[in-house]
N, C-alpha and C positions, 0 to 999 in steps of 0.2 A: 803499745797496746797494754792497758792496765790489767793486772791479774788479781783475781780474788784468791782467798785462801783455798777454796775448793778447786779452782782451776789450776793453781800452782801444785796442789797435791796430785791432780790428774796428770799434769805434765811430768812430774817426778815419777809417777808410776809407769808412764809410757817409756821414759828413758831407762828405767830399771828393767822393764821387760825386754827392750831392745838389747841391753847389755847382757842379760841372762841368756839370751838366745842368739848371741852374735856368732858363736862358733857354728851353729846350725846354719845361719845365713851365709857365712863364708863357704861352707860345704855346698850349699845350694848353688852359689855362683860358680864354684868349680865344676859342678855337674853341668850347668848350662853352657859354660865355655867349652867343655869337652865335646860337645856335639856341634860339628861344623855347620855353619849357615852362610857359607861364602856365596856372595851375590855379585856378579854371576858365578856359577850357573843358576843359583836361586832355587835349589830343591829344598824348600824350608818346611814343608808339611811334617817331616819326621820330628823336627825339633818341637813344633807346636804340639804334636801328640805326646811327646815326653812330658812337656809342661802340663798338659791337660791331665794326663794320668797321675802325675804327682799331686796336683791339687785335688783331684778326686779321691786320692788316698787320704787326704785331710778331711774328707767329708764335704767338700765344696762342690757345687754344681758348676760345670763349665760348658759353655756353648761353643761348639766348633762351627765356624763359618768358612767352608771350603770354597774358594773361588773356582768356578768351572774351568776345567782343563784347557778348553779352547781359548778362553780369555787369558789364561796365564801364559800359554805358549805364544799368543799374538803379542803379548806384553814383553816377551823376551825372557821369561823365567820358566821354571819347570813345575813348581808346585807351591801353592800358598794356602795355608789354613790360618785364618785369624781367630783369635780367642776373645770371648767376652765372659768375664766372671762378674756376676751381679750380687752384691752383698746388700740386702735391703734391711733397713732398720725401722722405717716408719714412713707414712705418706705425707707428713707435714714438714719435711725438710728438703734441702737441695740434693741434687744428684751430682757427685763429683766423679769425673772420669780421670783415671791415671793411665797414661799411654807410654809404653816402651816398645821399641822395635828390636826384633831378634836377628834381623839380617845384617850383614856386615860385608865390607869389601874383603877379597881374599888376602891372606897374610902377606904375600910378597916375600922378598928375600931379606936377609940381614938379621934374623932373629937370633938372640943368644940363648933363648929358652924355647921349649915346645909351645907353639902358638895355641895349642888346644890342651895344654897341660895344667893350667890353673896353678902354676907354681907360686909359692909364697916366699919372698925374700925381702929383708929390710923393710918390713911393714907394707909391702906392695904385693898385690895379686896380679900375676902376668897372664896374658892370653888375649887372643883376638876377641873383641867385643867385651872385654872385661870392664872397659870404661864406657863404651858407646855400643849398645846400651843394655847389655844383659845385666850389668850391675843394677840397673833400675828395675828390672823384674824383681830383684830381691829387695831393693829399697821399698818399693810400693807394697809388695806382699807382706813384708815384716812390719811395715807401718800399719797396715790394716789389721794384722794379727795382734799387734800391740794394743790398738784401739779396742778391739773386741775383747781382749783379755782383761782390759782395765775394769770391767764391770760397770762403767759409766752408762747411764741411760742414753740411748742414741736415737736419732731421727734421720730421715732422708736415706741416702744410699751411696755406696761407692761402686763404681764400675771399673774393673781392671781390663784394659784393652791391650792385648799383646799381639802385635802385628808384624808383618814380615816382608815389607817391600820399601822401606824408607830409602834405600840406596837407589831405587828406581823411581822415586818421587812420591810414594805413598798413595797413589791413586787406587791401588788394589788392596790397600790396608785400611787406614782410617777413612780415606775418601770413599772406598767401596762400602764400608759399614754405614757411614753417614748418608750417602746417596740413597741407600736402600731403606733408610728409616729404622735400622736395627739398633740405633742409639741416638739419643738426643739429650745429652747432659746439660746441666745448668752452668757448670764450670769444667775446665779441663786443665790438667797439669801434664806436661810432656817431659820426657827425659831431658836432663840438663846436667849442670855442674853445681857444686855445693856452695860456691862463694859469690854467686850472683843470681838474681832472678832475671831471666831473659823475658822481656815484654814485647820485643819486636825482632824480626830477622829479615834478611835480604830475600828477594825473590831470585829466580833463575830462569833464563831462556837458554835452551840448547838447540843447536842446529846441526844437521848433516848437509854439507855442501858437496855436491857431486859435480866435479869439473869434467866435462866431456870434450874429447878431442878426437884424433884419429891416429892409431898406432901405425908405425912403419919401421922399416929396418934402420938400425942405428947408423949404417953407412950412408944413408940418404935421408937425413932428418927433415929436409925441406919438402919431402913428398908426403909428409903427414902433418898433424897439428898437435903440438906438444902440450898435453894437459898439465904436466908438472910445471912447465914454464909459466903457463897461465895461472896455475894455483899459487905460484910464488908472488904474483902480483896481488892476489887476494890476501895472502899472508902479510905482505908488506903493509897493505891498507888496514888490516885488522890490528896489527901491532902499533901502527901509527896512531890510530884512533884509541887504542887501549891506553897508550901513554897520556893522551889528552883527557881521559876519564879521571885522572888524579885531580883535576880542577873542579869536579862536581862533588860537592860535599853534602853529606847528610846532616840534618839537624838533630839526629838521635845519637845519644852517647853510646859508644861502643861500635858504631858503624861509621866508616870513614867515607868511602867513595865507591862507585861502581868499578867492576873489573871485567876484563875480557881476555880469554886465552883460547888457543887451539890445543886440545888435549890429545888428539890422535890424528895421524895421517896414514892413509893406505893408498897404494896405487902401483901402476906399472906391472909388467909381466916378466921382464928379464933385463939383465944388464945391457944387452945389445939391442934393446927395442925402445923406440920412442914411446913414452907412456900415452896411452889413449884414454885413460880414465884415472882420476885421483879423487879420493874422498877425504875431506877434512871434517872433523867434529869439533865444534866450538862451543864455548861456555861463556855466557854473558850474565854476570850477576847484577841484579837491580837493587838499588837502595829503595826503601819503602816509599820515598817521595816520587819515584819514577812511574810512568804509565807504560805497562808492558806492551800495549798495542803500538804506541808511538816508537818504542825502542825496536820492536820487531820490524816495523816499517823502515826504520832507519838502517837496520842491518841488511835487510833485503836490497835496499837501494844501493848502498855502497858496495856490496859484494857484486851486484850486477854491473855497476859502473866501472869496477876495477878491471873487468875483462871486455868492456864494451869496445867494439871495433876490431877485436882480434879474430882473424878469419878462422872458421872451422871450430870455434870454441863456443860452448854453451855451459850454463851452470844451472843445475836443479837445486833449489833450496828447500829443505824439508825441516820443519820444526819438529823436534823429537821430545821436547819437554817445555812446559810452562808451569813453573812453580811460583805462585804469587807470594808477595811478601806478607809476613805477619805484622799486623798493626794492632795496637792496643784497643780493646773494646770496653765500653762501660761495664764495670764489675770486676775487671782484672785487678783493680787497685785493692780489692778485698783480699784476693789471693796474695798479692805482692806484700801487703802490710803484714799478714799473718806469717808468711815465710820469712820476712826480714826480722820480725820480732823473735821468732824461734831460732833463727840462725844466730842472732845476737846472743841469745841465752846459751846456745850450744857451743859456738865457736869463739865467743868472747870478742866479736868484732861486728861492725856494721857492714852489711853486704849491699852492693848497689843494685838498682833496677836499671838494666841496660839493654841495648840491642846487640845483635851478633851478626857478623857478615856471612855466616852460614845460612843455609836454608834447610827446613826440616818439616816433619809432618804436622807440627803445631799449627801451621797456617790453615790446614784443612778444617780444623775445628772452628777457627775464627771465621772462615768463609761461610760456615753454617750458623754464624751468629753466636758462637759459644765463647765467652771470655776465657782467654787461654794464656798461660805463661809456661815457661820451661824451667824446671828445677829437678835436680837429682844428685847423684853421687859423682864427684870428680873434682879435679883441682881448679885453679883459677883460669887456665887456658887449655885449649885443645892440644897445643904443642907439649904442655907439661905431661899430659896423659899418654902422648904418642898415639892417639887415636888415628887410625888409618895408616900407621907406620909400624915398623918393627918394634918389638918389645912394648906394645901397648900394655898399660897397667892401670889399676886403681889403687889409691892409698886406702888401706883398710880403715884408718880413722876417719877419712872422708866418707866412706861407705857407712860407717856407724853413725857419724854425725848427721848425714843427710837423712838417714832413716828416722832418727829422732825428730828432725825438723818436719818431715812429712807427716809423721804421726801427730805432732802438735797441730799442724794445719788441719788434719782430719778432725781432730778433737774440737778445734775452733768452729768448724762448720757443722759438725754432726753430733757432738755431745751436748745434751741439754744442759744449759746453765754455764757452759764454758765461756771464756772471754770472747 
């Protein structure tokens, strides 16, 4: 992307502002990490209120969109308040949405540091959600502040969407806001990592498989119907088919093949009782080329066939999640080109446009016709950041660099006369 002298001066000013306020940005991230948003249980409205109050102390207007309590409880969480911050600059330009989610899986065991401490060591800030994605609350906020402080004449608008149910699929976060017409941006950028622009991601189907038999005394197992023994047939078939999925390849760089696992098993009543009920929870990741309806039909068929003919056994199959894949929409290339150009300037290397085997809230914007990519603060891979693992962290220089890159993106779209 060619740069004029005026746009180069603007980008330099944005970088300087980010650098001058970086200690403040790090302190903000520490504050956000310190407030738990473990999901489950998903009592996340308190974190949203802290964020809203902080932004209001800056003089910014914040919309609080509380999901009704009955909806939240039926969803399996305790409280959700989604935030929209609209920064309007003029009617003649595009509206860019920047979305980061505040919810995160519980810390789990094995931490060498306080998961809510925001401790800094060796250039890293440690804490649950420090990488995914409370870091990008600060990336996006400071990118917007840098743009506004630059003094450049602006057009269009930025909307900051801070949502709180990505771990449950996003349907009461971005999905809820979009379905109700509370937002309709022209472009969207969702939380991601610093060394790639993600333009596509996998979808996901999750099922609860309830295997029903008849419990009986362990000394007379043939007087009942063993649900666990039946469930073992289903498990064998799931993993046999999971191994075969390696042969289905995606044509999108960064995405390999579908996967399938059983993530949780519950059942039985006691050691000396034949189990009368076993519950399996399974996860089937879909590459963007797959049809979710066809995959769901296939899963239902092979699960039922695995126990067909077993006396006294039945299986109830309940879909608990359908997250469609993110596919590139026309217009996403403008976001991608700008982010790649600024990343090259900031990090001194070309970053790719790729897909990811994860699934995320980004798909929900695309389902509403919004060109969407994922970009934010973090390393080259999820494993490097230890996201969802013990000792999750973000490299401070990645945080600084991503903020500079996003500020440049905003300037390209919203500053009059920028490249």
